[in-house]
C-alpha positions as CSV (number, residue, x, y, z in Angstrom):
1,M,-14.4,89.9,2.2
2,I,-14.5,86.3,3.4
3,S,-11.3,84.5,2.7
4,G,-11.8,81.3,0.8
5,S,-9.4,79.8,2.8
6,V,-10.2,78.3,6.3
7,K,-8.0,78.4,8.6
8,K,-7.2,75.3,10.3
9,R,-7.8,74.8,14.1
10,R,-5.4,73.0,16.5
11,V,-7.5,70.5,18.1
12,R,-6.8,70.8,21.8
13,S,-6.4,67.0,23.4
14,P,-8.7,66.8,26.2
15,L,-7.3,67.2,30.2
16,T,-8.5,63.8,30.9
17,S,-6.3,62.0,28.0
18,A,-4.3,59.2,29.2
19,R,-1.0,61.2,28.0
20,N,-1.8,64.2,30.1
21,A,-2.5,61.8,33.3
22,A,0.5,60.2,32.8
23,L,2.4,63.3,32.5
24,L,0.5,64.7,35.6
25,L,1.2,61.8,37.6
26,L,4.8,61.4,36.6
27,P,6.5,63.2,39.6
28,T,4.2,61.4,42.3
29,L,5.0,58.0,40.5
30,L,9.1,58.9,40.6
31,L,8.9,59.8,44.4
32,I,7.1,56.5,45.2
33,A,9.7,54.6,43.0
34,I,12.6,56.2,44.8
35,Y,11.4,56.4,48.2
36,K,9.0,53.5,48.8
37,Y,10.5,50.9,46.6
38,G,14.1,52.2,46.5
39,P,14.8,51.0,49.6
40,I,13.9,47.8,49.1
41,G,16.1,47.2,45.8
42,Q,18.9,48.5,48.1
43,A,18.5,45.9,50.2
44,V,18.3,43.1,47.9
45,V,21.5,44.5,46.6
46,A,23.0,44.8,50.0
47,S,21.7,41.5,50.7
48,G,24.3,39.8,48.5
49,Q,27.3,41.9,50.0
50,S,29.5,41.5,52.9
51,F,30.3,44.8,55.2
52,S,32.6,46.0,57.6
53,V,31.6,47.1,60.8
54,A,31.7,50.4,59.8
55,G,29.3,49.6,57.0
56,I,31.9,49.7,54.1
57,P,31.1,47.0,51.2
58,L,33.6,44.3,51.6
59,G,32.7,42.2,48.5
60,W,29.9,40.2,46.9
61,V,29.0,36.5,48.7
62,G,26.2,36.0,46.3
63,L,23.6,33.6,48.3
64,G,25.8,33.2,51.5
65,N,23.8,35.5,53.8
66,Y,20.7,33.9,52.6
67,E,22.0,30.4,53.4
68,R,23.2,31.6,56.9
69,A,19.5,33.1,57.3
70,L,17.8,30.0,56.7
71,A,20.3,28.0,58.6
72,D,20.2,30.4,61.7
73,Q,18.0,28.7,64.1
74,V,17.5,32.2,66.0
75,F,16.2,33.9,63.0
76,L,14.0,30.7,62.2
77,Q,12.5,30.8,65.5
78,S,11.8,34.6,65.1
79,L,10.1,34.2,61.9
80,G,8.2,31.5,63.4
81,L,7.0,33.9,66.1
82,T,6.2,36.4,63.8
83,V,3.8,34.1,61.9
84,A,2.1,33.0,65.1
85,F,1.9,36.4,66.3
86,A,0.4,37.3,63.2
87,A,-2.2,34.2,63.4
88,I,-3.5,35.3,66.8
89,K,-3.7,39.1,65.9
90,I,-5.6,38.9,62.8
91,P,-8.8,37.1,63.8
92,V,-9.0,38.8,67.3
93,Q,-8.4,42.0,65.8
94,L,-11.1,41.4,62.6
95,A,-13.6,40.1,65.2
96,L,-13.3,42.9,67.4
97,G,-13.2,45.6,64.8
98,F,-16.4,44.2,63.2
99,S,-18.1,43.9,66.8
100,L,-17.2,47.3,67.6
101,A,-18.5,48.8,64.2
102,M,-21.4,46.8,64.4
103,F,-21.9,48.6,68.4
104,L,-21.3,52.3,67.0
105,F,-22.8,52.0,63.7
106,Q,-25.5,54.4,64.1
107,S,-24.8,58.0,64.1
108,T,-25.5,59.5,67.5
109,K,-23.3,61.7,70.0
110,L,-22.7,59.2,72.2
111,N,-21.5,56.8,69.6
112,G,-19.3,59.6,68.4
113,F,-17.6,59.9,71.5
114,F,-16.7,56.4,71.6
115,R,-15.5,56.3,68.2
116,V,-13.1,58.8,69.2
117,I,-12.2,57.0,72.2
118,I,-11.5,53.7,70.4
119,I,-9.4,55.6,67.5
120,T,-7.3,57.5,69.8
121,P,-4.8,54.4,70.6
122,A,-4.6,54.1,66.8
123,V,-3.2,57.4,66.1
124,T,-1.0,57.2,69.3
125,P,3.0,57.3,68.5
126,I,3.6,53.5,68.7
127,A,6.7,54.1,70.8
128,I,4.3,55.8,73.3
129,V,1.9,52.7,73.5
130,G,5.3,50.9,74.6
131,I,5.6,53.0,77.5
132,I,2.0,53.1,78.6
133,F,2.0,49.5,78.6
134,L,5.6,49.2,80.6
135,F,3.9,51.6,83.1
136,L,0.9,49.1,83.4
137,F,2.7,46.1,83.5
138,D,6.1,46.7,85.0
139,R,6.4,43.9,88.1
140,E,7.6,46.7,90.7
141,V,5.4,49.7,89.7
142,G,3.0,48.6,87.4
143,L,-0.6,49.6,88.0
144,T,-1.8,46.0,87.1
145,N,0.5,44.4,89.8
146,A,-0.7,47.0,92.2
147,V,-4.3,46.1,91.8
148,L,-3.6,42.3,92.0
149,T,-1.7,43.4,95.2
150,A,-4.7,45.2,96.7
151,F,-6.8,42.3,96.2
152,G,-4.0,39.8,98.0
153,T,-2.8,38.5,95.0
154,G,1.1,38.1,94.3
155,R,3.0,40.1,91.7
156,V,3.2,38.9,88.2
157,G,6.2,39.2,86.3
158,W,4.3,40.1,83.4
159,L,7.4,41.4,81.3
160,T,9.9,38.7,82.9
161,E,8.0,35.4,81.8
162,P,7.8,34.3,78.7
163,H,4.1,33.5,78.2
164,A,3.0,36.3,80.4
165,A,5.4,38.7,78.1
166,Q,3.8,37.3,74.9
167,F,0.6,38.3,76.1
168,V,1.4,41.8,77.0
169,V,2.8,42.3,73.7
170,I,-0.2,41.1,71.7
171,F,-2.5,42.7,73.9
172,A,-0.4,45.7,73.1
173,S,-0.9,45.3,70.0
174,I,-4.4,44.6,69.3
175,W,-5.3,47.4,71.6
176,R,-3.7,50.0,69.4
177,D,-4.8,48.7,66.0
178,A,-8.7,47.8,66.9
179,G,-9.7,51.1,66.1
180,F,-8.1,50.6,62.3
181,A,-10.5,47.8,61.8
182,M,-13.1,49.5,62.8
183,L,-12.9,52.1,60.5
184,F,-12.5,49.6,57.7
185,Y,-15.9,47.7,58.9
186,L,-17.7,51.3,59.5
187,A,-16.8,52.3,55.9
188,G,-18.2,49.1,54.7
189,L,-21.5,49.1,56.6
190,T,-22.2,52.6,55.6
191,A,-21.7,51.7,51.7
192,I,-24.4,48.4,52.3
193,P,-28.0,49.6,50.4
194,Q,-30.4,50.0,53.6
195,E,-33.0,48.1,51.3
196,V,-31.0,45.0,52.0
197,L,-31.3,45.4,55.7
198,E,-34.7,46.7,55.6
199,A,-35.6,43.5,53.8
200,S,-34.0,40.8,56.2
201,R,-35.9,42.6,58.7
202,V,-38.8,42.2,57.0
203,D,-37.9,38.4,56.4
204,G,-37.8,37.9,60.2
205,A,-33.9,37.7,60.4
206,N,-32.6,38.4,64.0
207,S,-29.5,40.4,64.7
208,W,-27.0,37.4,64.8
209,Q,-28.5,36.1,61.4
210,R,-28.4,39.6,60.0
211,S,-24.5,40.0,61.2
212,T,-23.4,36.6,59.9
213,K,-25.4,35.7,56.8
214,I,-26.1,39.3,55.0
215,L,-23.5,42.0,56.4
216,L,-20.0,39.6,56.7
217,P,-20.7,38.2,53.5
218,M,-21.2,41.9,51.8
219,L,-18.1,43.3,54.1
220,Q,-15.9,41.1,52.4
221,R,-13.8,43.5,50.7
222,S,-13.7,45.4,54.1
223,T,-12.7,42.2,55.7
224,Q,-10.0,42.0,52.8
225,L,-8.3,45.7,53.5
226,A,-8.3,45.0,57.4
227,A,-6.7,41.6,57.4
228,V,-4.0,42.6,55.0
229,S,-3.5,45.8,56.9
230,T,-3.4,43.7,59.9
231,T,-1.1,41.3,58.7
232,V,1.6,44.3,57.4
233,A,1.2,45.6,61.1
234,A,1.9,42.2,62.4
235,F,5.0,41.6,60.4
236,Q,6.6,45.0,61.2
237,Y,5.7,45.2,65.2
238,F,8.8,46.5,66.5
239,A,8.8,49.5,68.9
240,P,6.6,48.2,71.8
241,I,9.0,45.0,71.9
242,F,12.0,47.4,71.8
243,V,10.3,49.6,74.7
244,L,8.9,46.7,76.6
245,T,11.1,43.5,76.3
246,R,14.0,43.7,74.1
247,G,13.0,40.6,72.5
248,G,12.7,38.6,75.5
249,P,12.5,37.2,78.2
250,Q,14.5,33.8,76.6
251,N,13.7,35.3,73.2
252,A,10.1,34.5,73.6
253,T,9.4,38.1,72.0
254,N,12.0,38.1,69.6
255,V,10.0,38.5,66.2
256,A,11.8,38.9,63.3
257,A,11.6,42.7,62.9
258,Y,13.3,43.0,66.0
259,N,16.0,40.5,65.3
260,I,16.6,42.3,62.2
261,Y,17.2,45.2,64.1
262,Q,19.7,43.7,66.3
263,Q,21.7,42.1,63.5
264,A,21.9,45.5,61.8
265,F,22.5,48.2,64.6
266,V,23.9,46.0,67.7
267,F,26.0,43.3,65.8
268,Y,26.4,45.5,62.5
269,D,26.1,43.1,60.2
270,Q,24.7,44.9,57.5
271,G,24.4,42.0,54.8
272,F,22.8,39.5,57.3
273,A,20.5,41.9,58.2
274,N,19.3,42.8,54.5
275,A,19.1,39.3,53.5
276,M,16.8,38.3,56.8
277,A,14.7,41.3,55.9
278,V,14.1,40.4,52.0
279,V,13.1,36.6,53.4
280,L,10.4,38.1,55.9
281,L,9.6,40.4,53.0
282,A,8.9,37.1,50.7
283,V,7.1,35.6,53.4
284,L,4.5,38.8,54.1
285,V,3.8,38.6,50.3
286,V,3.0,35.1,50.2
287,V,0.6,35.6,53.3
288,T,-1.1,38.9,51.9
289,A,-1.2,37.0,48.2
290,F,-3.1,34.2,50.2
291,E,-5.5,36.2,51.9
292,L,-6.3,38.6,48.9
293,Y,-7.2,35.2,47.3
294,L,-8.9,33.7,50.2
295,L,-10.8,37.1,51.1
296,R,-11.4,37.9,47.3
297,S,-15.1,39.8,46.9
298,R,-17.8,37.2,45.8
299,W,-20.4,40.2,46.0
300,E,-21.5,42.7,44.2
301,Y,-24.1,45.8,45.4
């Protein structure tokens, strides 16, 4: 006998609903908030305090640490060095990454080997990069001076002369990170429809015209990502400087990250160091925001 009453079925909400997605993402978002943005909030709070040498809070000083930071000539010089370092590193690394990507775009066994060679420095621990360049550019036992001596040239104080030390630091950074920029451009080249390239060949465009008039504009997203990634890496560049020059000679390589380290862990001025870190973060946010606007994508394909 069929009952006249129809049982109501509970309608299940789909697994793709916004509520279920939020619940599934909540643990990850909490971890990101705690371990990624939590230290930033902690630095902001600490920048308004004074600390003893033992790291014990002594009381609030308000904006006093920021006033000290903006009046400190050494910090301002280190901030200027950081911006100058990024201004040199970004265009050189992007140009090198794009050139390598164009050269190694075709998927062949030989190109695969070269891709591995180029990307190897990018996955090498940053401290090891410093040790490698210390072996290469040490005045007495460095390989570079050994080669120069063999050709009858005098030894160069690569790490004891200001301009030479700056060159070594920039060279080490670009050498390590060029593979990252290459990967961004390789991914972008893979996404470009082949019909566009075939049409350019039919129209008679040469390699230079295809690179500058077609590929570069269509790779604007890759350029944007590579530029922001390079900027962040330049602003937090620390380990090779710690290994190679310790900020010298004559503060020539005393970038902001190393200066903050000195204030925090050499002079134990935690409040001042946190204020400097917040200022550096603010400058980084402004620079990256400008890059995102300047390099925003104007092409859809």
